[in-house]
N, C-alpha and C positions, 0 to 999 in steps of 0.2 A: 628459844635458838627453835630453829630450821630444825628437819628435818631429811636422810638424805628418800632417793627418791629418782625410778625408774623413769627416764621417761620418751619419747620417742624421738627416734635419728633419721630424718630419711634419706634410703640412702635409692640416686637411681640404677637403674641396668637396662646394659645394650647390649649388643654383639659386640664389642668393645671389651664389660671388665663393665664394672660402676663408680661411681660417686659420690660419695658421702660427705656433704661442708657445715664443717662444725663451728655455728657461730653464735656466739653468747651474747651475742646483741641480741639471737633473738629470743629469747628467755625471759620468758616476761619474769621478772622476778626483781626486787625494788633492790633489796640485802646482796644482788651476786654486783661480788667487782667483775666488772668488766675488762678489766682491763691483763693481760696474759699476764704472768712478768713471769709464765715457765711449762715448757710442751716436754715432754719428757714421753719419747717412747719404746717397746716395753714387747719382744719377740720370746715367746715358747714355743716350741718347735716340738714334744711333744706332751701327750696326752695326757691328763693329770698331776701338771704342776704349778707349786701353789708358791706362789711370790705374794708379803705378808708377814704378820697385820706392822703397817707401816701409817703416823700421827707427829705428825710437828708441833708440837707444842710456842710460845710467843715465847719470844714476838715472828717466832717463823711461822705460823700456824697459818694454811691455807686449807682453800674450797681448792675442789680437783672437779672435773669431770672428766667423768670410762665412761668412752667410749668404744668401737670394739670394729678393729680393719676390716679381720676372719676369720671361721670361726663363729665357736661361741664359751664361755666361761659363767660361773660363780664367783657375783662378789659377794665379799664379807665386809662389812659395816657394823663400829662396835660405837655408839656414845661414850667417849672417854671424859665426862663431864659429868664430877662431881654433882656438880652445882646444879645441874639438870634433874624433870623431874621424868626424863626417861635414863637415865645414867644405871649404862650395862648391856643396855639394850639391842638385842640384834639386829640383823636387818641383811638380808636374804636377801636375791634379784639373777633368776639367771638374763643374759648377760648376753644378746645377741651383734651383728652386724645397722639393725634395724632398728635398736637402744642403747641409750647410756642412760648413764650412772652420773645422778644431780649431788655428794658429796661434801656436804659444811664443816667447817672448821669445828677444832675436836672432837673428829670422828675419825678413828681407828682404820685403816683397811687392806685388805687384798684378796686378795682373788688368786682359784683353781681352775687352768682350762679344763673340759670338757670334749675335744678335738683337739686330734691335731693341727 
């Protein structure tokens, strides 16, 4: 079973603002299904807003690729697969616009905003 990980997410900035392309085709991971099933956008206006923990069970299990457009969050990921050696393990990532988090199926996920 895969584990969550923090990945670099390039952001290009100039006088107009910023641009960041999220392309799973560039992710070197043979197990990652690169067909997008759903894209979700969440906006939290206030610092210390908590969202989660979210987990989808089979047959609706989802791999997630989370990136931050603006601000900074703490992302919490917990292994919920009781048959995996890391069952119950908590992963915490500080994520900004320069990074993304890869969250495999079988992990619960939630986040806390660190900025307005």
